[in-house]
C-alpha positions in Angstrom: 22.2 -21.9 -31.1 20.6 -23.3 -34.1 18.9 -21.1 -37.0 15.5 -22.3 -35.7 16.1 -21.3 -32.0 17.0 -18.0 -33.7 14.2 -17.7 -35.4 11.7 -19.0 -32.2 13.3 -16.9 -30.7 13.4 -13.5 -33.1 10.0 -14.5 -33.9 8.4 -14.7 -30.7 10.6 -11.1 -29.3 8.3 -10.0 -32.7 5.2 -11.3 -31.6 6.2 -9.7 -28.0 6.5 -6.1 -29.2 3.2 -5.8 -31.7 1.4 -7.6 -29.4 2.1 -4.9 -26.6 1.7 -2.3 -29.0 -1.8 -2.9 -29.4 -2.7 -5.2 -26.1 -0.6 -6.4 -24.3 0.6 -9.5 -23.3 4.0 -10.6 -24.9 5.7 -11.6 -21.7 3.8 -14.8 -22.3 5.7 -15.8 -25.8 9.6 -14.4 -24.7 9.3 -16.5 -22.0 7.6 -19.6 -23.7 9.9 -19.6 -26.5 13.2 -19.4 -24.3 12.2 -22.3 -22.7 11.3 -24.2 -25.6 15.2 -23.8 -27.2 16.4 -25.2 -23.9 17.0 -21.8 -21.7 16.4 -23.6 -18.0 12.9 -22.1 -16.6 15.3 -19.2 -14.3 18.0 -18.0 -17.0 14.5 -18.3 -19.5 12.6 -15.2 -17.0 15.3 -13.5 -16.1 16.2 -13.4 -19.7 12.9 -12.6 -21.1 12.7 -9.4 -18.2 16.3 -8.1 -19.3 14.5 -8.5 -23.2 11.5 -6.8 -22.2 13.0 -3.7 -19.7 13.6 -1.9 -22.7 10.0 -1.8 -23.5 9.4 -0.6 -19.8 11.9 2.8 -20.4 10.0 3.4 -24.2 5.9 3.5 -22.4 7.8 6.1 -19.5 9.3 7.8 -21.6 5.8 8.6 -23.7 4.4 9.1 -20.7 7.1 12.0 -19.3 4.5 14.6 -18.2 3.0 13.1 -16.7 5.7 11.3 -14.7 7.6 14.6 -14.4 4.3 15.9 -12.1 3.5 12.9 -9.7 7.3 12.2 -9.4 7.9 14.0 -5.6 4.4 11.7 -4.6 5.4 9.3 -6.2 8.5 8.8 -5.2 8.2 7.0 -2.1 6.2 3.9 -4.7 8.9 3.6 -6.7 11.3 3.3 -3.5 8.5 0.2 -2.4 9.1 -0.9 -6.1 12.7 -1.3 -6.3 12.9 -3.3 -2.5 10.2 -5.8 -4.1 12.0 -6.0 -7.5 14.7 -6.7 -5.7 13.0 -9.5 -3.4 10.9 -10.7 -6.3 14.7 -11.6 -8.2 16.1 -12.5 -5.0 13.5 -15.2 -4.5 13.5 -16.7 -7.7 17.2 -16.9 -7.4 16.2 -19.0 -4.4 14.1 -21.2 -5.5 15.8 -22.7 -8.0 14.9 -24.4 -12.0 13.4 -27.3 -10.4 10.3 -24.9 -8.5 10.1 -22.2 -10.8 9.2 -24.7 -13.5 6.7 -26.3 -11.0 4.8 -23.0 -10.9 5.0 -21.7 -14.6 1.9 -23.5 -15.4 0.3 -21.9 -12.3 2.1 -18.3 -12.9 0.8 -18.7 -17.1 -2.5 -19.3 -16.2 -2.8 -16.3 -13.8 -1.0 -14.0 -16.5 -3.9 -15.3 -18.7 -6.5 -15.0 -16.5 -5.0 -11.3 -15.7 -4.6 -10.5 -19.4 -8.2 -11.9 -19.7 -10.0 -10.0 -17.6 -7.3 -6.7 -18.2 -10.4 -4.5 -20.1 -13.2 -4.9 -16.9 -10.4 -3.8 -14.8 -8.6 -0.9 -16.3 -12.7 0.5 -17.4 -13.4 0.2 -13.5 -9.5 2.3 -13.5 -10.8 4.6 -15.8 -14.4 5.1 -14.1 -12.8 5.1 -10.8 -10.5 8.2 -11.9 -12.9 9.4 -14.1 -15.3 10.1 -10.2 -12.5 11.9 -8.7 -12.5 9.7 -5.7 -9.7 9.1 -3.7 -9.4 5.5 -2.7 -7.7 4.4 0.9 -5.5 6.9 1.1 -1.6 6.6 0.0 -0.8 4.3 2.9 -2.7 2.2 1.2 -0.2 2.3 -1.8 2.4 1.4 0.2 2.4 -2.3 1.7 0.0 -3.7 -1.8 2.8 -2.0 -4.4 6.0 -3.9 -2.5 3.4 -7.6 -2.7 2.8 -6.2 -6.6 6.4 -5.7 -6.8 7.7 -9.1 -5.2 5.6 -11.0 -7.5 7.2 -8.6 -10.4 10.7 -9.4 -9.6 9.8 -12.7 -9.5 7.8 -13.5 -12.5 6.8 -10.4 -14.0 4.1 -11.4 -16.8 0.4 -9.6 -16.1 2.1 -7.3 -13.4 1.2 -4.2 -14.9 -2.7 -5.1 -15.3 -2.2 -6.1 -11.0 -0.3 -2.5 -10.5 -2.6 -0.4 -12.5 -5.7 -2.4 -10.2 -3.7 -0.9 -7.6 -2.7 2.8 -7.6 -6.6 3.2 -8.8 -7.2 1.9 -5.3 -5.4 4.6 -4.1 -4.8 7.6 -6.6 -7.4 10.5 -7.5 -6.1 11.7 -10.9 -6.9 10.9 -14.3 -6.4 7.8 -16.0 -3.8 8.2 -17.6 -1.8 9.7 -14.9 -2.7 6.1 -13.2 -1.0 4.7 -16.1 2.1 6.8 -16.7 2.5 6.0 -12.7 2.4 2.4 -13.5 4.8 2.4 -15.9 7.0 4.1 -13.5 6.8 1.5 -11.1 7.3 -1.1 -14.2 10.5 0.3 -15.3 11.7 0.9 -11.7 11.0 -2.6 -10.0 12.2 -4.3 -13.7 15.6 -2.1 -13.5 16.6 -3.5 -9.8 15.6 -6.9 -10.8 17.6 -6.8 -13.6 20.3 -6.2 -12.2 20.4 -8.6 -9.7 19.9 -10.9 -12.5 22.6 -9.5 -13.9 24.9 -10.1 -11.3 23.9 -13.7 -10.6 25.3 -14.2 -14.0 21.7 -15.9 -15.6 21.2 -13.7 -18.1 21.6 -15.0 -21.4 22.9 -11.3 -23.1 23.0 -12.5 -26.9 19.5 -13.7 -26.8 17.8 -11.2 -24.8 19.5 -8.9 -27.4 17.7 -10.6 -30.3 15.1 -10.5 -28.1 15.1 -6.7 -27.4 15.8 -6.4 -31.3 12.7 -8.0 -32.6 10.8 -6.3 -30.3 11.3 -3.4 -30.9 11.1 -3.6 -34.9 8.1 -5.2 -33.3 6.2 -2.3 -31.7 6.8 0.2 -34.8 4.6 -2.4 -37.1 2.1 -3.0 -33.8 1.3 0.6 -33.8 0.4 0.1 -37.5 -1.9 -3.1 -36.9 -3.2 -1.3 -34.3 -5.0 0.8 -35.7 -6.5 -2.5 -38.7 -6.9 -4.7 -36.6 -9.2 -5.6 -34.0 -7.9 -5.7 -30.5 -10.5 -8.6 -29.7 -9.2 -10.9 -32.0 -5.4 -10.4 -31.1 -6.2 -10.3 -27.1 -8.8 -13.5 -28.3 -5.2 -15.1 -29.7 -3.2 -13.9 -26.3 -5.6 -15.6 -24.4 -5.3 -19.1 -26.6 -2.2 -19.0 -26.9 -1.8 -18.9 -22.6 -4.3 -21.2 -21.8 -2.2 -23.7 -24.3 0.8 -22.9 -22.9 -0.5 -23.4 -19.5 -2.0 -26.8 -20.8 1.5 -27.9 -22.2 3.2 -27.6 -18.9 0.6 -28.5 -17.0 1.0 -31.4 -18.9 4.6 -32.0 -19.3 
């Protein structure tokens, strides 16, 4: 890697950690930076997934009380998340760079739209959780979570918003319990997907560690920034960048 590549990747990791601490959406930047420095699309996605999984672990630990309280009930969803994450990872490996590259602009656009809709989705989840309604039964959670997990193992950007919405259809606890369940499902499927990627030999370890270290530093800064910068400004930056990147990949 050149000094410019290292700087770009470190900046992307730092920005991702900061943005995830404030509003989310950091995966869009890490994946795009990896593509920009010449990492093939499939390897870029796998390397980005390996780097950001650290943040998911930290989020799950922060919600450990809620996770432990619902762990037994969530075990079937953990199992389907693991299967879906593995299926998505294998699907990514089988699709190859050419097919995946053709999907990249559509995936980035979809992730950006999901990110833009996240506040509305979160408010709807909070309202439904506050109402204490059971919205479809546990049986609906398994296939829905399976589909979301396949997407998460395949690409991942925007997965958290999708999962938050899908879990709200079946969970009748408060918002933080739903969010905790989302974090647990995320770490399970991401870890399985990363294991598949590592076994395939496509993860660029040195780049992944660089991004992970920078994202941890960005996460600390993000906590401070979250108290000083309006979330609406940050969201506008992420949405604008996501749309610009989508347009770039559509045109190139």
